[in-house]
Backbone of each chain as ProteinMPNN parsed JSONL, in Angstrom:
{"seq_chain_A": "MTLTLLEQLALAGMPYLPALIGDFVALFKKYPQLSPEQITAMVQVITSQSDQTALAALAEIAADQAAHPAH", "coords_chain_A": {"N_chain_A": [[-48.258, -40.928, 30.306], [-46.317, -41.519, 28.39], [-45.592, -38.947, 27.751], [-44.39, -38.151, 30.109], [-42.153, -39.739, 30.082], [-40.872, -38.674, 27.857], [-40.434, -36.132, 28.834], [-38.608, -36.72, 30.828], [-36.504, -37.698, 29.324], [-35.87, -35.425, 27.846], [-35.067, -33.669, 29.852], [-32.86, -35.034, 30.743], [-31.249, -34.868, 28.537], [-30.754, -32.226, 28.3], [-28.267, -30.861, 29.106], [-26.62, -31.531, 26.998], [-27.62, -30.439, 24.742], [-26.881, -27.777, 23.714], [-24.284, -28.282, 22.671], [-24.856, -30.176, 20.75], [-26.487, -28.755, 18.975], [-24.594, -26.902, 18.189], [-22.822, -28.565, 16.781], [-24.376, -29.238, 14.579], [-24.753, -26.751, 13.375], [-22.122, -26.17, 12.687], [-21.72, -28.153, 10.824], [-23.459, -27.403, 8.766], [-22.285, -25.074, 7.997], [-19.967, -25.852, 6.894], [-17.9, -26.043, 4.035], [-16.501, -27.109, 0.914], [-13.034, -26.634, 0.685], [-10.266, -25.47, -1.227], [-7.319, -27.347, -1.432], [-3.795, -26.636, -0.828], [-2.371, -28.024, -2.793], [-4.273, -28.407, -4.763], [-4.743, -25.767, -5.482], [-2.244, -25.068, -6.551], [-2.211, -26.811, -8.732], [-4.345, -25.799, -10.238], [-3.398, -23.239, -10.82], [-1.23, -23.938, -12.405], [-2.523, -24.981, -14.665], [-3.992, -22.75, -15.62], [-1.969, -20.831, -16.056], [-0.524, -22.146, -17.969], [-2.298, -22.127, -20.092], [-2.453, -19.344, -20.594], [0.159, -18.861, -21.264], [0.3, -20.175, -23.725], [-1.476, -18.599, -25.217], [-0.117, -16.144, -25.166], [2.256, -16.825, -26.501], [1.249, -17.5, -28.995], [0.239, -15.034, -29.819], [2.607, -13.561, -29.949], [3.84, -14.958, -31.991], [2.137, -14.376, -34.117], [2.522, -11.642, -34.359], [5.244, -11.603, -34.981], [5.209, -12.911, -37.431], [3.686, -11.106, -38.904], [5.309, -8.875, -38.854], [7.452, -9.844, -40.267], [6.311, -10.121, -42.725], [5.692, -7.532, -43.295], [8.045, -5.713, -43.439], [8.71, -3.044, -43.74], [7.099, -1.599, -42.062]], "CA_chain_A": [[-47.104, -41.748, 30.67], [-45.306, -41.314, 27.358], [-45.128, -37.569, 27.894], [-43.485, -38.14, 31.261], [-40.893, -40.328, 29.634], [-40.245, -37.663, 26.998], [-39.941, -35.064, 29.71], [-37.402, -37.199, 31.512], [-35.441, -37.765, 28.309], [-35.485, -34.058, 27.517], [-34.314, -33.123, 30.987], [-31.559, -35.72, 30.795], [-30.432, -34.443, 27.393], [-30.606, -30.764, 28.29], [-26.886, -30.36, 29.121], [-25.912, -31.843, 25.746], [-28.302, -29.813, 23.609], [-26.112, -26.714, 23.029], [-23.184, -28.857, 21.89], [-25.459, -30.847, 19.603], [-26.89, -27.705, 18.023], [-23.336, -26.354, 17.663], [-22.304, -29.501, 15.78], [-25.194, -29.125, 13.362], [-24.448, -25.459, 12.749], [-20.792, -26.312, 12.073], [-21.879, -29.014, 9.661], [-24.099, -26.635, 7.695], [-21.385, -24.01, 7.539], [-18.776, -26.438, 6.279], [-17.929, -26.118, 2.584], [-15.209, -27.605, 0.446], [-11.969, -25.653, 0.477], [-9.207, -26.013, -2.072], [-6.06, -27.613, -0.736], [-2.678, -25.967, -1.515], [-2.009, -28.796, -3.993], [-5.29, -28.122, -5.789], [-4.505, -24.39, -5.949], [-1.056, -25.128, -7.417], [-2.599, -27.48, -9.981], [-5.18, -24.883, -11.022], [-2.517, -22.178, -11.316], [-0.461, -24.536, -13.505], [-3.399, -25.099, -15.849], [-4.343, -21.42, -16.141], [-0.764, -20.179, -16.582], [-0.168, -22.849, -19.198], [-3.193, -21.614, -21.142], [-2.1, -17.976, -20.982], [1.445, -18.967, -21.977], [-0.003, -20.535, -25.118], [-2.072, -17.415, -25.851], [0.942, -15.143, -25.337], [3.183, -17.296, -27.546], [0.533, -17.408, -30.28], [0.19, -13.613, -30.185], [3.971, -13.176, -30.347], [4.09, -15.574, -33.301], [1.36, -13.625, -35.119], [3.207, -10.353, -34.546], [6.512, -11.864, -35.685], [4.881, -13.229, -38.827], [3.232, -9.872, -39.552], [6.476, -7.986, -39.038], [8.258, -10.424, -41.335], [5.61, -9.86, -43.985], [5.647, -6.085, -43.518], [9.275, -5.208, -42.802], [8.805, -1.567, -43.798], [6.315, -1.008, -40.974]], "C_chain_A": [[-45.957, -41.541, 29.695], [-44.712, -39.908, 27.474], [-44.137, -37.46, 29.045], [-42.122, -38.692, 30.863], [-40.124, -39.336, 28.759], [-39.654, -36.537, 27.826], [-38.636, -35.477, 30.377], [-36.214, -37.248, 30.539], [-34.911, -36.37, 27.98], [-34.651, -33.448, 28.623], [-32.923, -33.748, 31.051], [-30.642, -35.211, 29.677], [-30.134, -32.963, 27.368], [-29.15, -30.296, 28.288], [-26.166, -30.553, 27.778], [-26.464, -31.082, 24.538], [-27.481, -28.708, 22.937], [-24.989, -27.267, 22.164], [-23.702, -29.508, 20.625], [-25.853, -29.832, 18.53], [-25.642, -27.107, 17.369], [-22.754, -27.238, 16.576], [-23.058, -29.374, 14.466], [-24.89, -27.832, 12.624], [-23.104, -25.549, 12.021], [-20.879, -27.126, 10.791], [-22.472, -28.244, 8.489], [-23.158, -25.576, 7.137], [-20.195, -24.563, 6.765], [-18.921, -26.456, 4.752], [-16.55, -26.548, 2.097], [-14.208, -26.474, 0.199], [-10.903, -26.299, -0.4], [-7.948, -26.231, -1.235], [-4.948, -26.862, -1.473], [-2.278, -26.686, -2.802], [-2.999, -28.515, -5.126], [-5.101, -26.716, -6.356], [-3.32, -24.38, -6.919], [-1.411, -25.747, -8.77], [-3.427, -26.548, -10.861], [-4.339, -23.759, -11.615], [-1.688, -22.693, -12.507], [-1.287, -24.571, -14.789], [-3.646, -23.727, -16.466], [-3.114, -20.739, -16.755], [-0.311, -20.85, -17.883], [-1.021, -22.343, -20.369], [-2.776, -20.214, -21.567], [-0.717, -17.927, -21.634], [1.2, -19.243, -23.462], [-0.576, -19.346, -25.882], [-0.983, -16.385, -26.162], [1.883, -15.55, -26.468], [2.535, -17.208, -28.929], [0.487, -15.96, -30.753], [1.569, -13.145, -30.661], [4.315, -13.741, -31.728], [3.36, -14.808, -34.4], [2.046, -12.293, -35.417], [4.506, -10.554, -35.339], [6.254, -12.143, -37.161], [4.462, -11.965, -39.578], [4.41, -8.951, -39.817], [7.396, -8.525, -40.138], [7.634, -10.131, -42.696], [5.568, -8.373, -44.34], [6.887, -5.441, -42.893], [9.372, -3.689, -42.794], [8.079, -0.911, -42.64], [7.115, -1.01, -39.693]], "O_chain_A": [[-44.797, -41.405, 30.086], [-43.508, -39.707, 27.32], [-43.145, -36.738, 28.943], [-41.08, -38.172, 31.262], [-38.911, -39.173, 28.89], [-38.55, -36.055, 27.571], [-37.691, -34.694, 30.477], [-35.088, -36.892, 30.884], [-33.707, -36.15, 27.853], [-33.646, -32.786, 28.362], [-31.941, -33.079, 31.371], [-29.425, -35.132, 29.844], [-29.365, -32.487, 26.533], [-28.82, -29.393, 27.519], [-25.222, -29.829, 27.463], [-25.866, -31.076, 23.462], [-27.385, -28.689, 21.71], [-24.762, -26.785, 21.055], [-23.084, -29.416, 19.564], [-25.589, -30.024, 17.343], [-25.623, -26.838, 16.168], [-22.252, -26.741, 15.568], [-22.467, -29.399, 13.387], [-24.782, -27.817, 11.398], [-22.96, -25.073, 10.895], [-20.205, -26.833, 9.804], [-22.038, -28.411, 7.349], [-23.225, -25.225, 5.959], [-19.501, -23.825, 6.065], [-19.969, -26.848, 4.239], [-15.552, -26.368, 2.796], [-14.538, -25.473, -0.437], [-10.666, -27.505, -0.331], [-7.573, -25.381, -0.428], [-5.133, -26.484, -2.63], [-1.893, -26.049, -3.783], [-2.616, -28.401, -6.29], [-5.274, -26.493, -7.555], [-3.386, -23.759, -7.98], [-0.972, -25.271, -9.817], [-3.242, -26.505, -12.077], [-4.535, -23.369, -12.766], [-1.476, -21.976, -13.484], [-0.796, -24.228, -15.864], [-3.528, -23.553, -17.679], [-3.197, -20.146, -17.83], [0.219, -20.194, -18.78], [-0.529, -22.157, -21.482], [-2.744, -19.914, -22.76], [-0.449, -17.054, -22.459], [1.812, -18.625, -24.333], [-0.221, -19.105, -27.036], [-0.927, -15.83, -27.26], [2.262, -14.721, -27.295], [3.198, -16.88, -29.912], [0.671, -15.682, -31.938], [1.68, -12.422, -31.652], [4.989, -13.092, -32.528], [3.9, -14.613, -35.488], [2.139, -11.871, -36.57], [4.823, -9.781, -36.244], [6.987, -11.672, -38.03], [4.831, -11.769, -40.736], [4.498, -8.324, -40.873], [8.039, -7.755, -40.851], [8.336, -9.923, -43.685], [5.43, -7.997, -45.504], [6.773, -4.699, -41.918], [10.041, -3.112, -41.938], [8.402, 0.217, -42.269], [6.627, -0.553, -38.66]]}, "seq_chain_B": "MNPTNTCSRLAAILIICAAVLTFTACPKSNTSTPPTPAPITVSNAIKTLADAGAGAAHSAIVCRDSGGCSPQDAAKIEAVVTVAENAVLQMNVVLRSPDPWDVQRGKLLQILQSIGLSTLQANVSANTYAVATAMLTAANTLSTILGGPQI", "coords_chain_B": {"N_chain_B": [[-51.235, -28.554, 41.991], [-47.781, -29.205, 41.978], [-45.467, -26.559, 42.138], [-42.762, -26.801, 41.396], [-42.776, -29.05, 39.902], [-44.35, -28.167, 37.776], [-42.712, -26.221, 36.655], [-40.587, -27.83, 35.787], [-41.947, -29.341, 33.943], [-42.666, -27.387, 32.063], [-40.148, -26.544, 31.248], [-39.223, -28.875, 30.126], [-40.999, -29.181, 27.976], [-40.338, -26.955, 26.46], [-37.722, -27.605, 25.763], [-38.127, -29.901, 24.272], [-39.544, -28.793, 22.142], [-37.536, -27.133, 21.093], [-35.676, -29.044, 20.326], [-37.109, -30.471, 18.408], [-37.487, -28.479, 16.487], [-34.835, -28.024, 15.821], [-34.031, -30.434, 14.663], [-35.813, -30.853, 12.576], [-36.025, -28.63, 10.983], [-35.442, -27.076, 7.806], [-32.19, -27.094, 6.467], [-30.462, -24.051, 6.445], [-29.843, -22.543, 3.387], [-26.558, -22.282, 2.24], [-25.438, -19.466, 1.025], [-23.129, -18.101, 0.767], [-20.125, -18.243, -0.925], [-16.934, -19.857, -0.85], [-14.058, -17.723, -0.751], [-12.24, -17.086, -3.752], [-8.975, -18.334, -4.088], [-6.156, -16.115, -3.982], [-3.908, -16.55, -5.834], [-5.182, -17.943, -7.908], [-7.151, -16.164, -8.781], [-5.477, -14.141, -9.717], [-4.039, -15.528, -11.69], [-6.077, -15.974, -13.529], [-6.664, -13.324, -14.207], [-4.315, -12.587, -15.439], [-4.39, -14.279, -17.607], [-6.569, -13.151, -18.902], [-5.427, -10.722, -19.619], [-3.492, -11.663, -21.404], [-5.155, -12.692, -23.415], [-6.439, -10.323, -24.193], [-4.304, -8.864, -25.17], [-3.527, -10.436, -27.351], [-5.813, -10.137, -28.871], [-5.698, -7.386, -29.357], [-3.378, -7.149, -30.911], [-4.093, -8.608, -33.166], [-6.331, -7.132, -34.012], [-5.115, -4.703, -34.56], [-3.596, -5.333, -36.773], [-5.598, -6.008, -38.625], [-6.935, -3.569, -38.69], [-4.96, -1.902, -39.763], [-4.586, -3.162, -42.269], [-7.046, -2.735, -43.398], [-7.042, -0.092, -43.765], [-7.836, 1.575, -41.746], [-6.13, 2.256, -39.729], [-2.905, 3.722, -39.304], [0.167, 2.375, -40.65], [2.28, 2.9, -38.944], [1.091, 3.359, -36.465], [-0.098, 0.86, -36.043], [2.163, -0.661, -35.855], [3.161, 0.335, -33.47], [1.262, -0.592, -31.663], [1.678, -3.313, -31.954], [4.241, -3.435, -30.93], [3.855, -2.744, -28.251], [2.13, -4.795, -27.477], [3.835, -6.931, -27.813], [5.644, -6.469, -25.725], [3.825, -6.697, -23.614], [2.881, -9.35, -23.828], [5.225, -10.756, -23.426], [5.614, -9.981, -20.831], [3.463, -11.291, -19.666], [4.325, -13.933, -19.928], [6.527, -13.831, -18.216], [5.263, -13.207, -15.799], [3.774, -15.48, -15.402], [5.783, -17.307, -14.911], [6.627, -16.371, -12.445], [4.308, -16.848, -10.955], [4.304, -19.604, -10.916], [6.421, -20.136, -9.381], [8.058, -21.17, -6.296], [7.894, -19.146, -4.446], [6.666, -17.248, -1.613], [3.294, -15.89, -1.416], [3.187, -13.071, -0.964], [5.682, -12.201, -1.835], [5.582, -12.984, -4.5], [3.478, -11.334, -5.347], [4.583, -8.739, -5.23], [6.589, -8.958, -7.181], [5.04, -9.461, -9.439], [3.589, -7.093, -9.696], [5.647, -5.327, -10.271], [6.537, -6.287, -12.764], [4.222, -5.893, -14.267], [3.97, -3.109, -14.234], [6.136, -2.45, -15.726], [5.455, -2.723, -18.331], [4.56, -0.443, -19.596], [2.144, 0.624, -20.48], [0.837, 2.967, -19.962], [1.762, 5.036, -21.509], [0.838, 4.63, -23.985], [-1.586, 5.739, -25.015], [-0.98, 8.396, -25.574], [0.67, 8.173, -27.7], [-0.457, 7.09, -29.978], [-3.069, 7.2, -32.56], [-6.577, 7.956, -31.972], [-8.223, 6.016, -33.125], [-6.529, 3.805, -33.361], [-5.85, 3.461, -30.737], [-8.208, 2.579, -29.724], [-8.348, -0.137, -30.312], [-6.789, -1.196, -28.432], [-7.883, -0.876, -25.97], [-9.142, -2.883, -24.464], [-7.017, -4.32, -23.57], [-5.813, -2.496, -21.865], [-7.815, -2.254, -19.959], [-7.807, -4.848, -18.923], [-5.243, -4.903, -17.861], [-5.462, -2.942, -15.913], [-7.366, -4.115, -14.239], [-5.944, -6.32, -13.333], [-3.878, -4.98, -12.001], [-5.318, -3.742, -9.971], [-6.251, -5.969, -8.537], [-3.847, -6.87, -7.579], [-3.273, -4.916, -5.857], [-2.145, -2.631, -6.786], [-1.522, 0.591, -8.507], [-3.824, 2.379, -10.723], [-3.459, 2.152, -14.241]], "CA_chain_B": [[-50.048, -29.002, 41.243], [-46.528, -28.768, 42.567], [-44.839, -25.555, 41.256], [-41.491, -27.317, 40.868], [-43.177, -29.986, 38.851], [-44.838, -27.371, 36.642], [-41.525, -25.614, 36.021], [-39.871, -28.897, 35.088], [-42.749, -29.722, 32.785], [-42.538, -26.307, 31.076], [-38.785, -26.602, 30.71], [-39.127, -30.052, 29.261], [-41.742, -28.911, 26.733], [-39.522, -26.007, 25.685], [-36.566, -28.327, 25.211], [-38.637, -30.787, 23.211], [-39.834, -27.934, 20.988], [-36.25, -26.716, 20.51], [-35.067, -30.204, 19.673], [-37.898, -30.77, 17.201], [-37.16, -27.445, 15.498], [-33.447, -28.219, 15.375], [-33.862, -31.63, 13.821], [-36.721, -30.924, 11.43], [-35.963, -27.434, 10.142], [-34.612, -27.218, 6.621], [-30.932, -26.384, 6.661], [-30.413, -22.775, 5.734], [-28.917, -22.697, 2.267], [-25.368, -21.467, 2.42], [-25.273, -18.734, -0.226], [-21.795, -17.528, 0.667], [-19.173, -19.184, -1.499], [-15.605, -19.571, -0.327], [-13.338, -16.8, -1.634], [-11.268, -17.711, -4.666], [-7.613, -18.03, -3.644], [-5.536, -15.014, -4.744], [-3.14, -16.962, -7.018], [-6.084, -18.344, -8.996], [-7.73, -14.924, -9.304], [-4.436, -13.433, -10.478], [-3.778, -16.314, -12.911], [-7.167, -15.697, -14.475], [-6.523, -11.942, -14.684], [-3.18, -12.585, -16.386], [-4.914, -14.933, -18.821], [-7.401, -12.142, -19.579], [-4.493, -9.767, -20.235], [-2.9, -12.343, -22.57], [-6.203, -12.727, -24.448], [-6.676, -8.956, -24.673], [-3.131, -8.504, -25.968], [-3.637, -11.159, -28.621], [-6.901, -9.474, -29.611], [-5.233, -6.057, -29.781], [-2.423, -7.322, -32.016], [-4.847, -9.041, -34.34], [-7.166, -6.004, -34.451], [-4.246, -3.675, -35.132], [-3.233, -5.798, -38.122], [-6.809, -5.863, -39.451], [-7.178, -2.13, -38.809], [-3.975, -1.377, -40.722], [-4.837, -3.722, -43.597], [-8.289, -2.168, -43.949], [-6.827, 1.342, -43.941], [-8.367, 2.339, -40.607], [-5.013, 2.693, -38.87], [-1.644, 3.873, -40.054], [1.137, 1.302, -40.373], [3.115, 3.272, -37.801], [0.31, 3.119, -35.234], [-0.246, -0.598, -35.881], [3.464, -1.163, -35.385], [3.282, 0.706, -32.048], [0.426, -1.544, -30.908], [2.4, -4.598, -31.968], [5.396, -3.329, -30.025], [3.355, -2.78, -26.864], [1.612, -6.148, -27.224], [5.014, -7.804, -27.646], [6.119, -6.285, -24.335], [2.796, -7.202, -22.701], [2.838, -10.828, -23.866], [6.436, -11.237, -22.743], [5.354, -9.774, -19.398], [2.576, -12.392, -19.269], [5.176, -15.134, -19.761], [7.33, -13.635, -16.993], [4.373, -13.271, -14.623], [3.412, -16.892, -15.201], [6.948, -17.951, -14.261], [6.563, -15.955, -11.03], [3.176, -17.55, -10.318], [4.625, -21.031, -10.746], [7.59, -20.269, -8.496], [7.68, -21.542, -4.921], [7.933, -17.966, -3.561], [5.403, -16.954, -0.911], [2.386, -15.039, -2.173], [3.543, -11.647, -0.846], [6.85, -11.967, -2.701], [5.072, -13.09, -5.879], [2.64, -10.157, -5.616], [5.497, -7.628, -5.498], [7.248, -9.187, -8.479], [4.014, -9.34, -10.49], [3.306, -5.658, -9.87], [6.825, -4.728, -10.916], [6.518, -6.693, -14.182], [3.059, -5.24, -14.896], [4.231, -1.682, -14.424], [7.219, -2.276, -16.705], [4.925, -2.845, -19.71], [4.508, 0.911, -20.149], [0.864, 0.86, -21.167], [0.322, 4.31, -19.676], [2.205, 5.996, -22.528], [0.295, 4.229, -25.288], [-2.641, 6.639, -25.5], [-0.385, 9.634, -26.094], [1.535, 7.901, -28.858], [-1.179, 6.586, -31.157], [-4.328, 7.888, -32.842], [-7.728, 7.451, -31.217], [-8.664, 4.773, -33.791], [-5.611, 2.72, -33.018], [-5.92, 3.257, -29.289], [-9.449, 1.85, -29.431], [-8.135, -1.591, -30.397], [-5.974, -1.637, -27.288], [-8.526, -0.529, -24.686], [-9.412, -4.099, -23.685], [-5.762, -4.695, -22.927], [-5.626, -1.581, -20.736], [-8.787, -2.634, -18.927], [-7.317, -6.081, -18.297], [-4.06, -4.562, -17.06], [-5.946, -2.216, -14.732], [-8.005, -5.095, -13.356], [-4.86, -7.086, -12.706], [-3.185, -4.098, -11.063], [-6.201, -3.568, -8.811], [-6.228, -7.224, -7.765], [-2.535, -6.966, -6.922], [-3.142, -3.802, -4.925], [-1.33, -1.594, -7.423], [-2.253, 1.771, -8.996], [-4.44, 2.301, -12.053], [-2.492, 2.522, -15.289]], "C_chain_B": [[-48.776, -28.409, 41.857], [-45.82, -27.772, 41.625], [-43.527, -26.051, 40.651], [-41.749, -28.262, 39.702], [-43.617, -29.244, 37.589], [-43.661, -26.753, 35.885], [-40.758, -26.656, 35.208], [-40.597, -29.27, 33.806], [-42.613, -28.67, 31.678], [-41.155, -26.336, 30.409], [-38.639, -27.76, 29.747], [-39.825, -29.806, 27.931], [-40.934, -27.964, 25.839], [-38.342, -26.717, 25.01], [-36.991, -29.242, 24.079], [-38.904, -29.961, 21.95], [-38.529, -27.524, 20.293], [-35.609, -27.859, 19.745], [-35.78, -30.527, 18.371], [-37.555, -29.762, 16.104], [-35.752, -27.656, 14.938], [-33.331, -29.359, 14.383], [-34.748, -31.641, 12.587], [-36.613, -29.721, 10.512], [-35.063, -27.683, 8.947], [-33.298, -26.489, 6.874], [-30.921, -25.115, 5.829], [-29.408, -22.906, 4.595], [-27.753, -21.734, 2.441], [-25.053, -20.753, 1.106], [-23.867, -18.161, -0.366], [-20.835, -18.596, 0.136], [-17.786, -18.864, -0.949], [-14.859, -18.647, -1.275], [-12.342, -17.545, -2.509], [-9.857, -17.354, -4.189], [-6.942, -17.016, -4.572], [-4.726, -15.498, -5.953], [-4.019, -17.365, -8.197], [-6.73, -17.105, -9.621], [-6.716, -14.204, -10.188], [-4.099, -14.189, -11.769], [-4.833, -16.023, -13.967], [-7.054, -14.287, -15.048], [-5.367, -11.838, -15.683], [-3.598, -13.235, -17.703], [-5.767, -13.941, -19.619], [-6.521, -11.115, -20.287], [-3.86, -10.379, -21.494], [-3.901, -12.371, -23.73], [-6.401, -11.34, -25.068], [-5.513, -8.499, -25.555], [-3.185, -9.162, -27.335], [-4.704, -10.511, -29.503], [-6.453, -8.131, -30.159], [-4.274, -6.173, -30.969], [-3.164, -7.678, -33.297], [-5.67, -7.87, -34.902], [-6.319, -4.924, -35.106], [-3.859, -4.044, -36.562], [-4.419, -5.609, -39.08], [-7.085, -4.394, -39.73], [-6.221, -1.508, -39.837], [-4.284, -1.857, -42.154], [-6.092, -3.151, -44.24], [-8.183, -0.653, -44.131], [-7.339, 2.186, -42.79], [-7.279, 2.872, -39.691], [-3.761, 2.83, -39.732], [-0.714, 2.705, -39.727], [1.993, 1.605, -39.146], [2.379, 2.992, -36.475], [0.165, 1.619, -34.974], [1.057, -1.202, -35.349], [3.665, -0.84, -33.904], [2.457, -0.248, -31.169], [1.144, -2.899, -30.83], [3.576, -4.576, -30.986], [4.938, -3.435, -28.561], [2.84, -4.174, -26.52], [2.78, -7.131, -27.037], [5.546, -7.71, -26.22], [5.125, -6.919, -23.358], [2.777, -8.729, -22.664], [4.099, -11.428, -23.239], [6.293, -11.071, -21.229], [4.444, -10.877, -18.857], [3.401, -13.654, -19.002], [6.007, -15.035, -18.477], [6.462, -13.775, -15.739], [3.958, -14.715, -14.338], [4.55, -17.671, -14.54], [6.922, -17.623, -12.764], [5.457, -16.732, -10.306], [3.486, -19.024, -10.055], [5.814, -21.247, -9.802], [7.139, -20.644, -7.078], [7.683, -20.36, -3.947], [6.613, -17.806, -2.817], [4.591, -15.907, -1.667], [2.777, -13.565, -2.114], [4.723, -11.289, -1.748], [6.402, -11.992, -4.163], [4.308, -11.82, -6.258], [3.521, -8.951, -5.985], [6.154, -7.758, -6.865], [6.259, -8.982, -9.628], [3.706, -7.873, -10.772], [4.434, -4.968, -10.626], [6.817, -5.032, -12.421], [5.389, -5.961, -14.917], [3.346, -3.776, -15.199], [5.318, -1.433, -15.468], [6.717, -2.342, -18.149], [4.859, -1.464, -20.374], [3.241, 1.215, -20.905], [0.386, 2.301, -21.015], [0.699, 5.311, -20.77], [1.559, 5.737, -23.892], [-0.675, 5.26, -25.865], [-2.062, 7.895, -26.156], [0.364, 9.413, -27.406], [0.818, 7.41, -30.106], [-2.486, 7.36, -31.354], [-5.459, 7.235, -32.051], [-8.22, 6.123, -31.786], [-7.816, 3.589, -33.349], [-5.7, 2.408, -31.532], [-7.137, 2.407, -28.933], [-9.246, 0.33, -29.458], [-7.377, -2.125, -29.174], [-6.662, -1.403, -25.942], [-8.806, -1.764, -23.822], [-8.153, -4.537, -22.93], [-5.49, -3.794, -21.717], [-6.582, -1.917, -19.594], [-8.297, -3.867, -18.166], [-6.114, -5.791, -17.399], [-4.471, -3.826, -15.788], [-6.598, -3.16, -13.731], [-6.942, -5.879, -12.603], [-4.139, -6.242, -11.654], [-4.014, -3.905, -9.789], [-6.175, -4.804, -7.918], [-4.932, -7.335, -6.968], [-2.313, -5.833, -5.922], [-2.281, -2.674, -5.475], [-2.176, -0.431, -7.916], [-2.904, 1.506, -10.353], [-3.437, 2.805, -13.084], [-3.031, 3.693, -16.089]], "O_chain_B": [[-48.737, -27.228, 42.205], [-45.594, -28.084, 40.456], [-43.224, -25.741, 39.498], [-41.051, -28.265, 38.688], [-43.29, -29.649, 36.473], [-43.616, -26.759, 34.655], [-40.333, -26.391, 34.083], [-39.995, -29.483, 32.753], [-42.464, -29.011, 30.504], [-41.017, -26.178, 29.196], [-38.014, -27.642, 28.693], [-39.307, -30.177, 26.878], [-40.859, -28.15, 24.624], [-38.018, -26.461, 23.85], [-36.311, -29.349, 23.059], [-38.546, -30.362, 20.843], [-38.429, -27.562, 19.067], [-35.067, -27.669, 18.657], [-35.145, -30.82, 17.358], [-37.359, -30.131, 14.946], [-35.512, -27.49, 13.742], [-32.617, -29.259, 13.385], [-34.462, -32.37, 11.637], [-37.064, -29.781, 9.368], [-34.062, -28.394, 9.038], [-33.292, -25.392, 7.432], [-31.319, -25.109, 4.664], [-28.269, -23.323, 4.803], [-27.927, -20.553, 2.742], [-24.479, -21.342, 0.191], [-23.45, -17.78, -1.46], [-20.747, -19.698, 0.676], [-17.502, -17.712, -0.619], [-15.01, -18.77, -2.491], [-11.692, -18.496, -2.077], [-9.578, -16.187, -3.916], [-7.133, -17.05, -5.788], [-4.845, -14.9, -7.022], [-3.648, -17.155, -9.352], [-6.843, -17.008, -10.843], [-7.052, -13.72, -11.269], [-3.898, -13.574, -12.816], [-4.522, -15.849, -15.145], [-7.316, -14.072, -16.232], [-5.444, -11.087, -16.655], [-3.202, -12.788, -18.78], [-5.699, -13.896, -20.847], [-6.819, -10.689, -21.403], [-3.711, -9.706, -22.515], [-3.543, -12.108, -24.878], [-6.515, -11.195, -26.285], [-5.719, -7.826, -26.565], [-2.921, -8.523, -28.354], [-4.525, -10.357, -30.711], [-6.784, -7.774, -31.289], [-4.35, -5.389, -31.914], [-2.899, -7.126, -34.365], [-5.701, -7.647, -36.112], [-6.739, -4.301, -36.081], [-3.801, -3.188, -37.445], [-4.259, -5.115, -40.196], [-7.422, -4.013, -40.851], [-6.627, -0.697, -40.669], [-4.25, -1.081, -43.109], [-6.2, -3.085, -45.464], [-9.125, -0.012, -44.597], [-7.277, 3.413, -42.86], [-7.495, 3.838, -38.96], [-3.594, 2.147, -40.741], [-0.802, 2.119, -38.648], [2.383, 0.703, -38.405], [2.952, 2.472, -35.517], [0.288, 1.161, -33.838], [1.055, -2.113, -34.521], [4.259, -1.626, -33.166], [2.889, -0.654, -30.09], [1.2, -3.532, -29.776], [3.861, -5.563, -30.308], [5.557, -4.124, -27.75], [3.075, -4.678, -25.422], [2.715, -8.04, -26.21], [5.858, -8.72, -25.589], [5.519, -7.588, -22.402], [2.67, -9.328, -21.594], [4.043, -12.479, -22.601], [6.776, -11.892, -20.449], [4.625, -11.344, -17.732], [3.21, -14.344, -18.001], [6.171, -16.014, -17.749], [6.873, -14.38, -14.748], [3.809, -15.116, -13.183], [4.322, -18.566, -13.726], [7.165, -18.49, -11.925], [5.65, -17.21, -9.188], [2.992, -19.612, -9.093], [6.165, -22.379, -9.469], [5.978, -20.453, -6.716], [7.495, -20.553, -2.746], [5.56, -18.184, -3.329], [5.135, -15.135, -2.457], [2.701, -12.875, -3.13], [4.759, -10.213, -2.345], [6.79, -11.136, -4.958], [4.473, -11.296, -7.36], [3.229, -8.234, -6.941], [6.259, -6.784, -7.611], [6.602, -8.402, -10.658], [3.579, -7.46, -11.925], [4.2, -4.136, -11.503], [7.06, -4.149, -13.244], [5.57, -5.476, -16.034], [3.013, -3.269, -16.271], [5.412, -0.341, -16.027], [7.466, -2.053, -19.082], [5.08, -1.341, -21.579], [3.256, 1.981, -21.869], [-0.379, 2.797, -21.843], [0.023, 6.326, -20.937], [1.715, 6.523, -24.827], [-0.6, 5.609, -27.043], [-2.584, 8.388, -27.156], [0.653, 10.365, -28.131], [1.421, 7.323, -31.175], [-2.95, 8.069, -30.462], [-5.324, 6.125, -31.534], [-8.587, 5.216, -31.039], [-8.328, 2.521, -33.013], [-5.636, 1.25, -31.119], [-7.113, 1.626, -27.983], [-9.899, -0.4, -28.713], [-7.333, -3.329, -28.921], [-6.09, -1.698, -24.893], [-8.719, -1.699, -22.596], [-8.22, -5.051, -21.814], [-5.005, -4.254, -20.684], [-6.212, -1.872, -18.421], [-8.362, -3.925, -16.938], [-5.984, -6.36, -16.315], [-3.903, -4.051, -14.719], [-6.407, -3.025, -12.522], [-7.034, -6.073, -11.391], [-3.829, -6.72, -10.563], [-3.481, -3.905, -8.679], [-6.088, -4.696, -6.695], [-4.917, -7.826, -5.839], [-1.296, -5.793, -5.228], [-1.752, -1.86, -4.719], [-3.398, -0.445, -7.771], [-2.576, 0.537, -11.037], [-2.678, 3.743, -12.84], [-2.374, 4.161, -17.019]]}, "name": "protein", "num_of_chains": 2, "seq": "MTLTLLEQLALAGMPYLPALIGDFVALFKKYPQLSPEQITAMVQVITSQSDQTALAALAEIAADQAAHPAHMNPTNTCSRLAAILIICAAVLTFTACPKSNTSTPPTPAPITVSNAIKTLADAGAGAAHSAIVCRDSGGCSPQDAAKIEAVVTVAENAVLQMNVVLRSPDPWDVQRGKLLQILQSIGLSTLQANVSANTYAVATAMLTAANTLSTILGGPQI"}
């Protein structure tokens, strides 16, 4: 009797099954993507760090050249 | 047994099995990671170039002070690093600009190629050139990412 009920439920749900499976597949494939604002923020942070590195290197070179003017 | 009934029963069993498998199976682990956006990849490559330039300048000074490099060669490295670090500052300005990525990419390539790293090897001794190889590698990596030629 229970099996018959299950059969009826399965037959009734058959048209909806592909869409349901599709939803699950889409859910598993979904992953977080960076928004344009997040990308801009990350670029700001990284470029700021490399600016500091570049300025420090330029300062070291300037100091060395000041200390060794003959070179 | 009615054949239509049997077919319905078989179809129902198949659907039940499919549903059970769908709902109970472990989700397949998604090993593919989303690609890093180009501006972030390029920012990191420029940071690597800045680090390599700083390292080259420092190494050139140490090399000269320890007698491993001539003062003239060390000065040439310092000159190239000065150009490279200024190029880093310019490229960062481009990256922070509101220009579309394709426009930024063209400007970045132009700035990178203006550093003149390709002539360095011919102008300094092998010892001195060795301190600058990381900078050349970083510049080549950046050029490749931007779709430019090898330096």
